[in-house]
Structures are given as structure tokens and as C-alpha cells.
N, C-alpha and C positions, 0 to 999 in steps of 0.2 A: 446330407448325413443319412446314411442307410440305417435301417432298423436292424439291430442285431437279432439273429434268429433265436426264438424262444417259444417253447411249446406249452408250458404249464398254464392251466386256467387260473383266473384271478383268485378263486376261492382257496385252493391249496397254496398258492403263492402268498396270499395274505396271511394264512394260518402259519406258514413257515416263518414269515417275518416276525409275527407276534411271538411265536415260540422262541425264536432267536433273541428277541428283545427281552423276553421274560428270563431266559437263562442268563443273559448278560446282567440284568438287573439283580438277580439273586447273588451272583458271584461278586458284583460290585458292592452290594450292600454288606456282604460278609467281610470283604476287605475293608470297607469303611468303618464298620463297627469295631473290628479288631484293632484297626489303627487308632481309633479314638480311645479305646480302652487299654492300649498298650499290651495287647494279648497276642498269642501265637495265632496266625502266622506273620502278623505285622512286625513281630520282633526279630524275625529271621529272614534276612535278605535272600538267602538261597531258596526260600519257599515263596516269599511274598512277590519278588520280582517276576518269576515265571508265571505265577497266577495272575498278576496284573497284566502282563503282556497277553496272556490267554484271554482274559476278560475283554481287553480293548481290541485285539486284532482278529480273533476268531470270528466274531460277528462281522467285522469289516471285510474279511475274506469272503464270507457268504454274500454280502451285499455287492462286492465288486465283481462277483462271478455271475452277474445278472444276465449275461448273454448266453449262458449255458442252460441246459435243461435242469430241472429241480434236483434230480438225483446226482447229477454231476456237480452241481453247486455244493451239495452236502459233502461230497468227496473232497472237493477243493477246500472247503472250510476245515475239514479234518486235517488235511495236509498243512494248511496254515497254522492250525493249532499245534501240530507237532513242531513246526519250525519256531513258533513263538515260545513254546515250552523249552526247547533246546537252547535258544539264544538267551531266554530269560534265566535259565539255570546257570549258564555260563557267566552272565553278568552278576547274578546273585552271589555266586561263589567267588568271583574275583572282586566284588565290592567289599563284602565282609562275611563271606560264607563259612560254612562248616570246615571246608578243607584247609583254611588258613588259620582259623581262630579257635578251633576246638569248641568247648562248651560255652565260651563267652564271646559271641560274635560282636563285632563293632557296630555302632549305629550307622544307618545309611540315610541318605537325603533323597528328596523328591527327584532331583536331577538324575539320580542313579537308575531310575526306572522310567521317567518321563522321556528322557532323551532317546534311549533305544526304542521305546514305543513309537515315538514320532518318526524316527529315521526308518525303522523297519516298515512302518505304515506307508512311507513314500515308495519303498521298494515294492510293496504289495500293490500299490496303485498302478505300477508298471507291469508287474509280472502276472498278476491274477487275471487281468483281461486276456493276456496271451494264452494262458492255460484254458480259459473259458471258450475261446473261439478256435482253438487248435482242432484241426481235422486231419486224421491219419498222420499225426506227428508233425504237421506243417501249420504255420501261422501266416495267414494272408495279412499283408500290411494294412489294407483298407479296413478289414473287419476288426483288427486289433486297435487301430487308431480311433475308429468310431466307437468301439466299446470303451476306450479310454475317455473319450469326450463324454459319452453318456454317463459313465460312472461319476465324473466330476459334477455334472448337472444333477445326478441322482443324490449324491451326498449333500449338494447345496440345497436341494429341495427339502431333504430331511431336516437339515439345519434350520431352514427358513420356517418350516412348520413348528419345530421345537421352539424357536424364538418367539413366534406368534403365540404359542400356547402359554409360555411363561409371561409374556407381556400381558395377556388377558388375566392370568392368575394374580400377578402382582398388582395390576390395576384394581381388580375386584377386592383383593385383600385391603388395599388402601381405602376403598369405599366403605367396606364393612368396619374398618377401624374408626372411621368418622362417626359412626353410630355406636361406638363402644362394643363392637362385636369382633374381637381380635382372633376368633377361632381359625379363620382361613390363613392369616399370617403365621399363626403358630403351627398350623399344619404344614405350610410350605417349608418351614425351617426344620422339619423332622426328616431325618435321613430315610426312614422307612416309607416316606411319601415321595420326596423329590427325586430319589435315585431311580426307583422303578418307573415313575411317571416320565422322567426324561428318556430312559431307554425305550419304553413302549411307544411314546409319541414319535421319537426319531425313527424307530423301526416301521411304524405305520406310514410316516412320510416317505420313507424309502420304498415301501410297498406300493404306494400310490404312483411314485415315479416309474417303477418297474412295470406295473400293469397298465398304466395309462401314459403312453409315450408321447401323446400329442403336445403336452406342455413342454417336455424335454426338447422336442424338435423345434417348438416355437422359441424357447430360450436360446437354443443353439443358433438359430437364424439371427436373432437379435445380437447375440454375442459376436458372431462373425461380422455383422455390419459395423458394430461399434469398434471392434479391433481393426477392421479395415480402414476406418477413419484415423485411428490413433497410430497405426503402424508407420505410415509415411512420416508423421511428425517425429516419432521416436527415431526413425532412421536419419532424418535430417539433423536432429539435435546430436545424435551420435557422431555423424561425420563432422559437424562443426566443433564438437568437443575435441576430437582427435586432431583436427586441423589446428586448434589453438596451441597444441604442443609445439608446432613449428615456430611459434613466436615467443613463447615463454618457457618452453621446456616442460619437463615433468617434475621438476624440483618442488614447485608449490603444492602439487598433488601429493608427493611423498611426505612432505612436512605435516600433512594432516594426520599421519599415522593410521588412517582409515582407507588408504588408497585401494588396497586389495578388496576389502569388503564392498566399497562403493562401485568399483569397476565390475566386479563379478555380479553384483546385484543388477546393474544396468544390463549386463550381457544376458543374464537369466530372463529379465523382463523382455528383452528384444527377441529372444528365442521363443518365448511364450506367445508374443504378439504375431510373429511370423507364422507359427503353426495354427493359432486360433483363427487368424484371418484367412488362411488358405486351406484349412482342414488337413494340415500336415503335407501340403503340396498336392493334394488330390483334386481340389476344386478348380474349375476353369478360371483363368486370370480375370480379374475384375477391373484392372487399371489399363490405361493406354499403354501401348508398347514401350514408348520412351520412359514412362514412369516405372514400368515393370523392370526394365533393364537397369534403371537408376537404383531402384530399391535392391535388386539382386546384387549389384556392384557395391552398394552402400554397406552390405553385410561384411565386406572386407574389413571394416573398422573393428570388428570383433577380434581379429587377430592381434593388432597392437594393444587392444584393451587387455586381452588375456595375458599377453607378454609382459605388460607393465604390472599387472596384478601379480604375476608370478615373481617378477623382479622385486616388487615391494614385499611380498611374502618372504622371499629369500633374504632380504635385508633384516627383517624381524627375526628370522630363524638364526641368522648369523650373529645377531646381537644378543638374543635372549634364549636361543635354543628351541627345541621342539616342545610343543605343548599339544594337548588333545585338540584344542580349537584350531591350531595351525595345521595339524594333520588333516582334520576335516576340511579346512579351507583349501589345502592342496588337492584333496579329492574333488571338491567342487570345481576347482580351476581345471583339472584334467578333463572332467566331463564337458565343461564349457569349451575347452580347447578342441574336443572332438567335434562339437557343433560348429565352431568357428572354422576349423579346417575344412570340414565337409561343405559348408556353405560357400567358402572361398573357392573350392574346386568347382562347385556348381556354377558360380558366376563365370569362371573361366570357361567352363563347358558351354554355357549359353553364348558367350562371345565367340566361341569356336563354331557355332551353328547347331549345337545340340538342342534338344527340346527344353523348354523352360521348366525349371525346378526338377530336372531329371535326377539329380542326386539328393534332393531333400528327403525322400522316403528312406533311402539307404542310410543317410546320415542319422536320421532320427532313430532307426532301428539299431544301428551300431552304438550310438550314444546311450540308448535305453539299456542295451546289454551291458555296457561298461558300468552304468550307474548301478544296476542290480548286483552285478558281480562285486563291484567295489563295496557296496553297502554290506553285503553278506560277509565279505572278507574282513571288513573293519569291525563288524559286530560280533562275529563268531570266534574271534581270537586269532585267526590266521595272520592278521595284521592289527594287533590290538593297539590303538593309539595311546592307551595308558602305559603299556609296557615299553613302547618305543620312546615316549616322552620321558619316562622315569629313567631309562638307561642314559638318555642324553643329558638330563638334568644332573644325574649323579656324576657323569663325566665332567660337566662344567663345575660342579661343586669341588671335585678333587683337583681340578686344574686352576681353582681360584679365579674363575672367569665371571663371577657374578656374586651378588649379595647372598651370603650363605643362609641368612634368616629367611629370605624370600624363597630360596631354592628348597630349603627343608620344609617350609610351609606348603610349597607346591606338592612335595612328595606326600605330605600328610593329607592334604585336602583333595587332590586330583588323581593321585596315583593308585588308589584302591589297594588291593593286596600287594601289587608290585611295589608301590611306594612304601608300604609298611615293612615289607621284607628288606628293602634298602635301608630304611631307618633302623631296623633291628640290627643289620650288619654294621651300620655306622655306630650305633650305641654300644655295641659289644667290641668295637675296634677289630673288626674282621681283618685278618692278615691280607686278604685280597686287595685292600685299599692301601697297604703299605704304611700303615700308621695314621690314625685319626687324631687330630688335636683334641685335648680334653674339653675345650669349650664347644667344639662341634659335637662331641659325644653327648655333652649335657643338653645341647639343643635337640638332638635326636631323641634322647630319653624323654625330654619334655614334650615333644610332639607325639610320642607314643602313649603318654599318660592320658587318662580320661579327662573330659572337659572340665569337670568341677575341680579335680586335683590340680590341673594345669592352671586354671584361672586363680585358684587360691594361692598357689606358689608365686604366680606373677604379681598378684596384688600385694603379697607380703614383701616381695623384693622391691616393688615400686615405692611402697610406703617408706622404705629405708633409704631411698636415694636422696642426696642433697639437692636443693633447688637453688638455682642461680638466676639473676643476680641476687645479692644478699637482700633478704626481706621479701622475696617473691614466694608465693605459695601455689602449689599445683592444685587446681580445682579437683574435687573428688570425682566429678563426672569424667574428667580427662583420665584419671587413674583407672576408672572402670573401663573406659574405652580401650586403653592400652592393654589392660589385662585380658579383655575380651578378644582383642586381636592376637595376643600372644606373640607379638613380633619383636619384643625387646630382648630376647635371648636370656643368657645367664649373666647377671651383672652384680657387682658389689659397689659399695659407696666409694671405693678408691679407684674404680675403673669406669664408672658410669655416673651420669648426673642428668637432671632435668633442667632444661634451659628455657627461660622465657625470652624469645627473640626480641631485639629492638623493634619498636613499633614502626620504624621507617621501612622495614623489610616487607612484611605482609599485613601490617596493621597491628592493633593492640591484641594482646592475649594470644599470641602464637607460640607454641611450645615444641620442643624436640628433645628426644632422649639421646644424649651423646655418649659415645664410648671412646676411651683413650686408645683402645686396641686398634690395630691397623686393618681390621676386617672390613671396615667401611670404605677403605681406599681402593679395594678391588673393583674394577668395572667403573661405571659412571655413577651408580647410585650410592648414596650415603644415608644419613639419618633422615627420617621422614618428619615433615613439619605438620603439626596438628593444630586445628583451629575449630572453634564452634561456629555453627551457622545461626541463623536468626531464631531457630527453635531450641537452641542449646545443645544440639547433637554434634559431637566431636567427630571429625573425619580428617583424612590426610588431604592437605591443601598444597603440598609441594615437597621438595626434598633438598637437603643440604648435600653438596657433593663430598665424596670421600677424599677428593684431591683438591688442592688449591693451586692457584696460578702465581708464579713468581713475577719479578719485574720484567722478564723477557717473555712472559705469557707461556711459559713451559709448565706442564703439570708436575706437581710435587706431592708426595704423601703429606696429607694435612690433618688427619684425624687427631693425632696427639697435639699438634700445634693449636688447633681450634679448641680442643678440650682444655689445655693449660691456659689459653687466653681467656676462656670463659670463667674459669676458677679465679683468675687474677684480675678480672674486670678490664681486660685490655682489648675488647672487641669494639670495632667502629663500624658504622654503616656508611658505605660509599654513597655519596649524594646521587639523586636521580640524574639521568634516566636509568642507570644501572641497578640501583637498589641492592647492591651486593654487600658482602661482609668483608672486612679486613681484619686479619688476626695473625699474629706471629710472623709478620712479613709476607703473608700470602693473601691473595684475594680469592674469595669463595663465591662464584656465581650461583645465585639462588635459582633453582629450577622451579618454575610455577606452571603446573599443568603442561609439562612438556616443553616449556620455553626457558632457555637459559641465555643470559647475557654474557658472552665471552669477550675476548680481546678483539678490538677492531683492527 
């Protein structure tokens, strides 16, 4: 690992880091206090989100530019500040900003600013070192990769020093508390102490790593050795895992409904091990020739892994449409596919007699460029995942291809401004939709109302619903949970009821809200089954299908049949092992955590 060029003396370097930490602490404390007090700017996403991104990412940009001279680092930090403010302003305005809501902006959540902060931070980890080592508009791969590795160790050392500082502080506070001197513990809990203390200690730890590089080089050497031991093991396990598909297929993997996440996670880990053990393909090979060739060829398994991950992701998209998470998952899969394809071509080149790891640097550089461009496109609005997912979910809603309550809840919770605009159009029966059913309009209006009003309306409606079988009573905590979720729609006592399921299905005290309308018959999902855990907290434990199976195992609309059978007390439980329900001549396979017992 070469030492990135740097000229500042330790004194100005240390002062610059402490000033950066102090400025970050001041802004962080201001945001913390206003958030606790519910005061501006914490009440306005269009202001709070860009300030939060500025507070978190401007110092990060300064730290990550450690390979550049001090004046250039300041310029890079100012450029990062401009990008953070611009992306933060866009997210603030499209979450609940002034442009969409006028004088009464909607409340926003922590995820609305933590997610873009984290993702943009990953892009900065890649892009800032390139800007720091660029010379005459060109970036040498070796200098960039070494700066990337050094920055990783630099941040790790800052985090380690901060962790040790707080370990000492909490331990000392516990000791003083033993002798009835709680002053230190009380001081730690005060925001005016722990916020600046954390920022300043972290900045000092980073300063030590920048000015004293011996520790970073030592840590890098140890990291390379450790990854060198683990990388062959990971490669062997990856090959064995893909080989198992030849005997049992990929169906067991797809049934987990987490196939894409698990495959991409292993692929990401493999890529990190490859680069950490070889310094991005720059170090001299450390394994025997036969093992080097085997490891290079073993990376070919990344291609089928990415292919199956994309297939699994495609299945979920086909079934449930686009969501923000699935769009980000597709982006990760594309980046990993670049790595997989490049490493596969590298293996073929090696077998053809080219130099070992000849294409690894090029692959890493291309993948890094794709990652940075993709992140900026997704965060800046060029390809906004919320807008894309809202358009797709509205299409599914109008084509009756999913549970309308879940779709409208998604528009309200995840769609930001785009989701609220769609809900406003649905609530007003916009002609572009060609006529919106009254029940759907009511759901949209309910989703647009404020939380307290919506919860009170839901509570009043739930208290008026009949409970079956006769003599059953809905627990108050269940009604509170149903109102809090707001997923029961607009019901009347003649069209909805609360049903306590037979204990043979999911055990005692399992409840569902049934609707006689056929909206639950669309798609695979119907009424959700609620049950309390050991702590008395109610949560969804399964679903009742909106369709039943007739004697020939053909799906038939069953919402009305099940509703009438419950009112008349004509529901039977099918004996184990199915534990299904029989009502109105139809059988209803109960879905429990993604498992449904259908016809054999």
C-alpha cells in the first residue's frame, strides 16, 4: 500500500480537523435541539433534510480527501457541501416540502433523511478519493485505490477512538454512581455534551490517522493477510453452493422470498474479499499458481448468482410491482453484475495466456463509475424510486391486481409527494382514472387525513362492527392496533365484521376483519389475521385468502361466501395437517408467514 501524497504539517492538519469537528457539532446540536422542541427547522423537511445532509456529509468529504493538500481538501469539502444541499433540498421538497403542501407541510420520518445520507455517503467514499488524487484531470488507479483503502481505515480508526472514549465515560459514570455521585451520568445524557464530544473525538481520531500513517499501514497489512485466508474459503463455498443447484434446482432458494438479498449479499462480500486480499489486483499473487487459477475461475459463480438474484427480483416485481426497495435492489444487482462480468472476462483472459488479474483494475473502475452515477441519478430525481414505484402501484391499483388497502397504504407511507398527489387524484375522482369507486375514494381520503383524525375515525368504525361468533368480544388492544395500522378501510356493520377464528387454525384468540365486498378477492391476499404475542402486542400472523377452492381445486371468489358463513356460524376447520377453513362449499387455505396449504 503506497502512501498517498500529502504535504500539510501535523499542526495545521490537526487544527483543520478540530475546526471541522466543531462546526459539525454546532450544526448537529442545533438540529438536535430543534427536533426535540418541535421547532423550525425541524418542522420543515425542505430545510431540515438539506441541513442534516450538510452536517453529516461535508465533514465526511473533508476527511475522505486526506490524500490531497489542505487547501484542495477544503475545496472538495465545499463541493460536497453543495451536492449535499442540492440533494437534501430535493428530498426535503419531495417528502413533505413547501412546493407540494403550502403552509402546512406533512410530517416526515427519520428514514426520509437517514437513507439519502447513507447512500450518498457511499458515493462519496468512491468519488472523493478520485478527486483528491486527480492530477491534470486524470486519476491513476493505484493512487485512487490506495486512497480508498486508507480512507476506510481512517474512518475505522476515528470510530474506534470514539468508541473507546465513550466506553471510558460510561464506565466512569457507573463507578461514580456507586458512590452516589451521578453528575457524570447526567452530563453524558445532555445533548450539549455528548454531541460536541462525539464530533470532536471522532475528528481527532481521524486527524491521528491522517498525520500518523504507520498504524494505517499496519492495519492494512493485517487486513490483507486475514482476507487472504478467508477469500479461498468463500470462493470454495460459493462454488459448492451454485453446484448444489444442479441437484435440487433453485426452487428451495426462491421459496425463502429472500433469495435476491442473500445472493447479492454474498456476491458483495466476495467482491470485497477479492479486492481486500489483492489490493484491487495490484499486489503480487500470494498463492500457488494452481490456486490462483482456481480462485480466478471460481469467480465465474458470481454470474449465475446475479442471474438468479435478478430472476427472483423479477418474480417479486411481477407479483407485487415496483417499490423503492426493489428499485434499489435492482441497482445493486446491476453494479454486482458489472463486477461479475468483468471478473468472468478476467478468468477467460488468464486461461488465454494474458497476465493474471489483468482486467480487475478496469472492472473495479467501471463498476465504481456505474455506482456513483447510479446513486446520483436515483437520489437527484433523474430516476426517483418513489416516483417510479408510485406510478406502478397506481397502475396495479386501477387494474385491480393487488389489495387496494395495501396499495393505498404504500402510496401514503412510501410515495412522498408523488404518492400524495396520486391519492389526491383518487380522492377527487380525477377523470384520468376513468372513474374511481366510492370505497376507493374513501380510502384515499382517509390516507390523506392527519394521523390523529384517521386513527379516531378508524377507532369509531371498529367499535361499531359486530364480533363473531356470538358472545365473542374484540380485545381493546386489538382495536387499538387495527386503528393504528389504518388498514381496515371504510366499513359498516352490514359489510364488515370482526371474526375470532377457530382455535384449530392458529391457536386461541386469532382475529380477522372480514369484508363482504369482493375487494379481497383480487390477487392472492385477503384479510389479515391478528394475534397477540407473549407481551400482549398485536401483530399480523397470517392472511385469509380472498379466494376459496372448490371441489376441483379451482379458485373461486370467496369473500362473500366466507362472510355469510361466519355470520351464520357455518365455518368448519379442516383437520390437520392442512388446518384450513371450510365455508360455503369452498376451502380457504390459511397462509401463515408465506406458507399456504393448497390442493395436493
